[in-house]
C-alpha positions as CSV (number, residue, x, y, z in Angstrom):
1,M,16.6,32.0,-17.2
2,R,15.3,30.5,-20.7
3,I,13.8,33.1,-22.8
4,S,12.5,32.9,-26.1
5,V,11.8,36.4,-27.8
6,I,9.6,36.4,-30.8
7,G,10.2,39.1,-33.1
8,T,13.5,40.9,-33.5
9,G,12.3,44.2,-34.6
10,Y,12.7,47.4,-32.4
11,V,11.3,46.1,-28.8
12,G,12.1,42.3,-29.7
13,L,15.9,42.8,-30.1
14,V,16.5,45.5,-27.5
15,T,14.2,43.2,-24.6
16,G,16.3,40.2,-25.8
17,T,19.7,41.9,-25.5
18,V,19.3,43.3,-22.2
19,F,17.8,40.1,-20.4
20,A,20.7,38.6,-21.9
21,D,22.8,41.2,-20.5
22,L,21.5,40.6,-17.2
23,G,22.4,37.4,-17.2
24,N,19.9,34.9,-18.6
25,E,20.0,32.4,-21.8
26,V,18.1,34.4,-24.5
27,S,16.6,32.9,-27.9
28,C,15.6,35.5,-30.4
29,V,13.6,34.4,-33.3
30,D,12.1,35.6,-36.7
31,V,10.6,34.7,-39.8
32,I,12.6,37.0,-41.5
33,E,15.6,35.4,-43.0
34,E,17.1,38.5,-44.0
35,K,17.3,40.0,-40.4
36,I,18.4,37.0,-38.7
37,E,21.5,36.3,-41.1
38,A,22.2,39.9,-41.1
39,L,22.2,39.6,-36.7
40,N,24.1,36.4,-37.1
41,R,26.8,38.5,-38.8
42,R,26.3,41.3,-36.1
43,I,24.8,43.7,-38.6
44,M,21.9,45.9,-36.8
45,P,18.9,46.0,-38.3
46,I,18.1,49.4,-36.3
47,Y,20.0,52.3,-35.6
48,E,20.0,52.7,-31.7
49,P,23.0,54.2,-29.3
50,G,24.9,51.5,-27.5
51,L,22.6,48.1,-28.8
52,E,25.1,47.4,-31.8
53,E,28.0,46.8,-28.4
54,M,25.8,44.8,-26.5
55,V,24.7,42.2,-29.1
56,K,28.0,41.8,-30.1
57,R,29.1,41.0,-26.0
58,N,26.6,38.9,-25.3
59,M,26.9,36.7,-28.6
60,S,30.3,36.4,-27.9
61,E,29.7,35.4,-24.4
62,K,26.7,32.5,-25.5
63,R,24.0,34.5,-23.9
64,L,22.2,35.9,-27.1
65,S,21.4,33.7,-30.4
66,F,19.2,34.6,-33.5
67,S,17.4,32.2,-34.8
68,T,14.7,31.5,-37.5
69,D,13.2,28.5,-35.4
70,V,10.6,29.6,-34.1
71,G,9.3,26.3,-32.2
72,G,12.4,25.3,-31.6
73,S,12.9,28.4,-29.7
74,V,9.7,28.1,-27.8
75,D,10.5,24.4,-27.0
76,N,13.1,25.3,-24.8
77,A,12.1,28.4,-23.2
78,E,10.8,29.1,-19.7
79,I,9.3,32.8,-20.2
80,V,8.2,33.5,-24.0
81,F,7.7,37.0,-25.1
82,I,5.6,38.3,-27.9
83,C,7.3,41.0,-29.6
84,V,6.1,41.4,-32.5
85,G,4.7,44.0,-34.8
86,T,1.0,45.6,-34.4
87,P,0.6,47.8,-37.3
88,A,-2.5,50.1,-37.6
89,K,-5.1,48.8,-40.0
90,N,-6.5,51.9,-42.6
91,G,-9.7,52.3,-40.7
92,G,-7.4,52.7,-37.1
93,E,-7.8,49.1,-35.8
94,T,-5.1,47.2,-34.7
95,D,-3.4,44.6,-36.6
96,L,-3.4,41.6,-34.2
97,S,-2.4,39.2,-37.0
98,Y,1.2,38.9,-36.1
99,V,0.3,38.7,-32.1
100,Q,-2.1,35.6,-33.2
101,S,0.4,34.1,-35.5
102,A,2.9,33.5,-32.8
103,A,0.2,32.6,-30.5
104,R,-0.5,29.5,-33.0
105,V,3.4,28.6,-32.8
106,I,3.5,29.1,-28.9
107,G,0.6,26.4,-28.6
108,E,2.0,24.2,-31.2
109,H,4.8,23.7,-29.3
110,L,3.9,24.0,-25.6
111,N,6.0,21.2,-24.1
112,S,5.7,22.2,-20.5
113,Y,5.0,25.2,-18.6
114,K,5.8,28.4,-19.6
115,V,4.7,32.1,-19.0
116,I,3.4,33.7,-22.3
117,V,4.3,37.3,-22.0
118,N,2.6,40.2,-24.3
119,K,5.0,42.7,-24.7
120,S,3.7,43.8,-28.0
121,T,1.5,47.1,-27.9
122,V,-2.3,45.7,-27.9
123,P,-5.3,46.9,-27.3
124,V,-7.4,46.0,-24.0
125,G,-8.2,41.8,-24.9
126,T,-5.4,40.9,-26.5
127,G,-4.3,38.8,-23.6
128,D,-7.6,36.3,-23.7
129,I,-7.2,36.2,-27.8
130,V,-3.8,34.9,-27.1
131,R,-5.0,32.4,-24.2
132,K,-7.9,31.2,-26.6
133,L,-5.2,30.6,-29.6
134,V,-2.7,28.8,-27.8
135,N,-5.7,26.4,-26.1
136,E,-7.0,25.9,-29.6
137,T,-3.6,24.8,-31.0
138,K,-1.7,22.9,-27.9
139,T,-1.5,19.0,-28.4
140,S,-1.0,18.4,-24.8
141,D,-2.6,18.8,-21.7
142,V,0.2,21.2,-20.8
143,D,-0.6,24.3,-18.3
144,F,0.4,27.8,-19.3
145,D,0.0,31.4,-18.2
146,V,-0.6,34.5,-20.6
147,V,1.1,37.9,-18.9
148,S,0.9,41.6,-20.3
149,N,4.3,43.4,-19.8
150,P,4.2,46.6,-21.9
151,E,7.6,48.2,-22.4
152,F,7.9,51.9,-22.2
153,L,10.9,52.0,-24.8
154,R,11.8,55.2,-26.6
155,E,13.9,55.2,-29.3
156,G,17.4,56.8,-29.0
157,S,17.2,56.3,-24.9
158,A,16.1,52.8,-25.2
159,I,19.2,50.6,-23.3
160,G,18.8,53.0,-20.5
161,D,15.2,53.1,-20.5
162,A,15.3,48.8,-20.2
163,L,18.0,49.0,-17.6
164,S,16.5,51.7,-15.5
165,P,12.8,51.8,-16.1
166,D,10.6,54.0,-14.6
167,R,8.3,51.7,-13.5
168,I,7.6,47.6,-14.7
169,V,4.5,46.9,-15.2
170,I,3.1,43.3,-14.9
171,G,0.0,42.4,-15.6
172,A,-1.1,38.6,-14.5
173,P,-3.8,36.2,-13.7
174,S,-2.3,35.8,-10.0
175,K,0.1,37.1,-7.9
176,N,2.2,33.3,-8.1
177,V,2.4,34.0,-11.8
178,A,3.6,37.6,-11.4
179,M,6.3,36.6,-9.5
180,K,8.3,34.8,-12.1
181,L,8.3,38.0,-13.7
182,M,9.6,39.6,-10.8
183,E,12.2,37.3,-10.2
184,L,13.2,38.4,-14.0
185,Y,13.3,41.6,-13.5
186,A,14.5,42.0,-9.9
187,T,18.2,43.0,-10.6
188,L,16.7,46.3,-11.9
189,G,15.7,47.2,-8.6
190,A,12.6,49.4,-10.7
191,P,9.2,50.1,-9.4
192,I,7.1,47.3,-10.0
193,L,3.3,47.1,-10.3
194,I,1.3,44.3,-10.7
195,T,-2.2,44.4,-11.9
196,D,-4.7,42.3,-14.0
197,V,-4.0,41.9,-17.5
198,A,-6.8,44.1,-19.2
199,S,-5.4,47.1,-16.8
200,A,-1.9,46.4,-17.8
201,E,-2.8,46.5,-21.6
202,L,-4.7,49.6,-21.5
203,I,-1.8,51.4,-19.2
204,K,0.1,51.5,-22.4
205,Y,-2.0,53.1,-24.6
206,A,-3.2,55.4,-22.3
207,S,0.1,56.6,-21.2
208,N,1.0,57.0,-24.9
209,A,-2.2,58.9,-25.4
210,L,-1.6,61.2,-22.5
211,L,2.1,62.3,-23.7
212,A,0.5,63.0,-27.3
213,T,-2.4,65.0,-25.6
214,K,0.7,67.1,-23.8
215,I,2.7,68.0,-27.4
216,S,-0.7,68.7,-29.0
217,F,-2.0,70.8,-26.3
218,I,1.8,73.1,-26.4
219,N,1.1,73.2,-30.1
220,A,-2.1,74.6,-29.9
221,I,-0.8,77.1,-27.5
222,A,1.9,77.9,-30.0
223,D,-0.6,78.9,-32.4
224,I,-1.8,81.5,-30.0
225,C,1.4,82.9,-28.7
226,E,2.4,83.6,-32.5
227,K,-0.9,85.9,-32.7
228,A,-0.5,87.3,-29.1
229,G,3.2,87.8,-29.9
230,A,3.9,85.5,-26.8
231,N,7.0,83.1,-26.5
232,V,5.9,79.5,-26.4
233,A,9.0,78.5,-24.6
234,D,8.5,81.0,-21.7
235,V,4.9,79.7,-21.3
236,A,5.7,76.2,-21.1
237,K,8.3,76.8,-18.8
238,G,5.5,78.5,-16.7
239,I,2.8,75.7,-17.0
240,G,5.8,72.9,-16.5
241,A,7.1,74.5,-13.2
242,D,3.8,73.2,-11.9
243,K,4.6,70.0,-10.2
244,R,1.3,68.5,-10.8
245,I,2.3,69.0,-14.8
246,G,5.8,68.9,-15.1
247,P,8.0,70.1,-18.3
248,D,7.9,67.0,-20.2
249,F,6.4,67.0,-23.7
250,L,5.7,70.6,-23.1
251,E,8.0,71.2,-26.3
252,A,6.4,73.1,-29.0
253,G,7.4,72.0,-32.9
254,L,6.3,69.9,-35.7
255,G,4.1,67.7,-34.0
256,F,4.9,63.7,-32.9
257,G,5.6,61.1,-35.3
258,G,7.2,57.7,-35.2
259,S,5.6,54.1,-34.8
260,C,3.9,54.5,-31.6
261,F,2.3,57.7,-30.5
262,P,0.0,58.6,-33.8
263,K,-0.7,54.4,-33.9
264,D,-1.4,54.3,-30.1
265,V,-3.7,57.6,-30.3
266,I,-6.2,56.0,-33.2
267,S,-6.0,52.4,-31.5
268,L,-6.9,53.7,-27.9
269,E,-10.1,55.5,-29.7
270,R,-10.9,52.9,-32.0
271,T,-11.0,50.7,-29.0
272,A,-12.7,53.0,-26.6
273,A,-15.8,53.3,-29.7
274,D,-16.0,49.2,-29.6
275,L,-16.7,49.4,-26.3
276,G,-19.4,52.7,-26.4
277,C,-16.8,55.2,-25.1
278,D,-16.5,58.5,-26.8
279,M,-13.1,59.7,-27.0
280,G,-13.8,62.9,-29.0
281,L,-10.5,64.4,-27.0
282,L,-8.1,61.5,-28.7
283,R,-9.5,62.8,-32.2
284,E,-8.8,66.5,-31.8
285,V,-5.2,65.8,-30.3
286,M,-4.5,63.7,-33.6
287,D,-6.5,66.8,-35.7
288,I,-3.8,69.4,-34.0
289,N,-0.7,67.5,-34.9
290,K,-2.1,66.3,-38.5
291,Q,-1.9,70.3,-38.8
292,R,1.6,70.9,-37.9
293,V,3.3,70.6,-40.8
294,S,1.2,72.5,-43.3
295,H,1.1,75.2,-40.9
296,F,5.0,74.9,-40.7
297,T,5.2,74.9,-44.3
298,G,2.5,77.5,-44.9
299,R,5.6,79.8,-43.3
300,I,8.1,78.7,-46.0
301,T,5.9,79.3,-48.4
302,E,4.4,83.0,-47.5
303,R,8.3,84.2,-47.3
304,F,9.2,82.7,-50.5
305,Q,6.1,83.3,-53.1
306,D,8.1,82.0,-56.2
307,M,8.8,78.1,-54.7
308,E,9.6,76.6,-58.3
309,S,12.7,78.7,-58.4
310,R,13.8,77.9,-54.6
311,T,16.2,75.3,-53.1
312,F,16.0,74.2,-49.8
313,G,18.6,72.7,-47.3
314,V,16.9,69.6,-44.9
315,L,18.2,69.2,-41.4
316,G,17.3,66.0,-39.8
317,L,15.3,63.5,-41.5
318,A,14.3,60.7,-38.9
319,F,11.3,61.4,-36.8
320,K,13.6,62.2,-34.0
321,P,17.1,62.0,-32.9
322,N,19.0,58.7,-31.9
323,T,17.5,56.9,-34.6
324,D,17.3,55.9,-37.9
325,D,13.4,55.6,-37.9
326,M,11.6,56.9,-40.4
327,R,7.9,56.0,-39.4
328,D,5.8,59.0,-39.9
329,A,8.4,61.2,-39.9
330,K,7.8,65.0,-40.1
331,S,10.2,65.3,-42.9
332,V,8.9,63.4,-45.3
333,E,5.8,65.8,-45.3
334,I,7.5,68.7,-45.8
335,I,9.7,67.5,-48.4
336,K,7.0,66.5,-50.3
337,I,5.2,69.4,-50.2
338,L,8.5,71.4,-51.0
339,L,8.9,68.7,-53.9
340,S,5.0,69.3,-54.8
341,K,5.6,72.9,-55.2
342,G,8.5,72.7,-57.5
343,S,11.4,73.4,-55.4
344,K,14.4,71.5,-55.5
345,V,15.5,69.7,-51.8
346,K,18.7,68.8,-50.1
347,V,19.3,67.0,-47.2
348,Y,21.4,65.9,-44.5
349,D,20.9,63.3,-42.0
350,P,23.4,61.6,-39.8
351,V,22.2,57.9,-39.9
352,A,18.9,58.1,-41.4
353,Q,19.8,58.8,-45.1
354,D,19.9,54.7,-46.5
355,K,16.6,54.3,-45.0
356,A,14.5,57.6,-46.4
357,K,15.7,56.8,-49.9
358,N,12.6,54.6,-50.6
359,D,10.6,57.3,-49.6
360,L,12.1,60.2,-50.8
361,P,14.1,59.6,-54.3
362,D,14.3,62.6,-56.1
363,I,16.3,64.8,-53.4
364,T,20.2,65.0,-53.0
365,Y,21.6,63.6,-50.4
366,C,24.7,65.4,-48.6
367,Q,27.7,64.2,-46.7
368,N,27.6,66.8,-44.5
369,A,25.2,70.3,-42.7
370,Y,27.6,72.5,-44.3
371,D,26.8,70.5,-48.2
372,A,23.2,70.5,-47.2
373,A,23.4,74.3,-46.9
374,K,25.5,75.3,-50.2
375,G,23.5,77.2,-52.0
376,V,20.1,77.2,-50.6
377,D,17.8,79.3,-50.4
378,G,16.5,78.7,-46.9
379,L,17.4,75.8,-44.5
380,I,15.0,74.1,-42.8
381,L,15.9,72.2,-39.3
382,V,13.3,69.2,-38.9
383,T,15.3,66.9,-36.7
384,E,17.5,68.2,-33.6
385,W,20.4,66.0,-33.7
386,R,23.0,67.4,-31.3
387,E,25.5,67.8,-33.9
388,F,23.4,70.4,-35.7
389,R,24.3,72.9,-32.0
390,S,27.7,73.1,-32.7
391,L,27.5,74.1,-36.4
392,D,30.1,76.9,-37.6
393,M,27.2,79.2,-38.4
394,E,28.9,81.7,-40.0
395,R,30.3,79.1,-42.4
396,I,26.7,78.1,-42.9
397,K,25.3,81.8,-43.3
398,G,28.5,82.4,-45.6
399,L,27.5,79.0,-47.9
400,M,23.8,80.1,-48.2
401,K,22.5,82.0,-50.9
402,T,19.9,83.4,-48.7
403,P,20.8,83.9,-45.0
404,V,16.8,82.3,-43.8
405,I,16.5,79.4,-41.2
406,F,12.8,78.0,-40.3
407,D,13.6,76.3,-37.2
408,G,10.8,73.2,-37.0
409,R,11.9,72.3,-33.6
410,N,13.2,75.8,-31.9
411,F,16.1,74.4,-31.8
412,Y,18.4,77.8,-31.9
413,D,18.4,80.6,-29.8
414,P,15.7,83.8,-31.9
415,E,18.3,86.4,-30.7
416,R,21.4,85.0,-31.2
417,K,20.5,83.7,-34.9
418,R,19.3,87.5,-36.1
419,A,22.1,89.0,-34.1
420,M,24.5,87.1,-36.8
421,G,22.3,88.0,-39.8
422,F,19.9,85.2,-40.3
423,E,16.1,86.0,-40.8
424,Y,14.8,83.5,-38.4
425,Y,11.4,81.4,-38.0
426,S,10.4,79.6,-35.2
427,I,7.4,78.2,-33.6
428,G,5.4,79.8,-31.3
429,R,7.9,82.5,-30.4
430,G,6.8,85.6,-31.5
């Protein structure tokens, strides 16, 4: 099939590349000239395992191209995917301006029947907005259909998620329209759920909100564990063994960040309010999440009363491992609190350091974890990169001024670290 993907951000780039790898002719377009120029030089704007190799292969085989000619890409396509950003406004409302701009361009270049697929995360009712704008801007009596096909990609494992999805959701006005998308996804062999457009739009928000709720719930339980002398890891294991609940997203820590969960939870709560529904549950989910960093840094300041004379090493900057995404990263909050108290900070992250420098210019960036540990009063683990699991901890201890570890992800075994001579603090584990 001939596919146009509007937007070369995280979702658009991964989606377009995977469709090309499945044998389709894909044109990925964006209005940001610098990004397109870099992609044509085969330089990736994001870090995602396996993505660079897949992009280069499909470009070499002429199935994948990048351009700023949005209209030309739409002209030649059978299916047009809208994969633009939908950031949150100050009040939590979703900013649909990029979706609206894409819809207008599609209308202006609607030269034959096309299926317009909204893959961006958008509030329920956005499909109607897209249809209205395309109808208003199209210059000929050409038919089209608008479909919702939400993405469920996890940063750090997006290629695998795209090729082996848990489910594919297609919200379409009729089964005939849905068949066009089913044909595109057929080779993946994944379960396909066909719904109306509004239901598909709501599924993505509801999924993320439920996962965020599980995270906030186990973090609230972690606070109880600390007071009661219980171990949240054991509690989570006991809860997750129930097949009705499952073990995923029951890991206590610094809370959720990134570009999806915080924005989507707030947007769903705002949408519910607009429809006259009270989602106080989601407000509490966000409140618990906001308290995680202050709770964690409170333990650091409790241990070190004279913060202005201290130096801390931070391991990990990205909001999660296997990505360089710094959006709503907990590291930024933690480091800014440490700096505000007069502390000095050294950091190391395998891939996110360049992107962090705009938000965090006044810290020392290190070449590896050992440099970050050298001469520090305390070592703070923020992002659970796999390489931190295999560090020579005896060497780490010898480099540190004071062998104190604050583990924000419950990444290490407490007994082993204490047996090695570390003073060790984690979350919800007694």
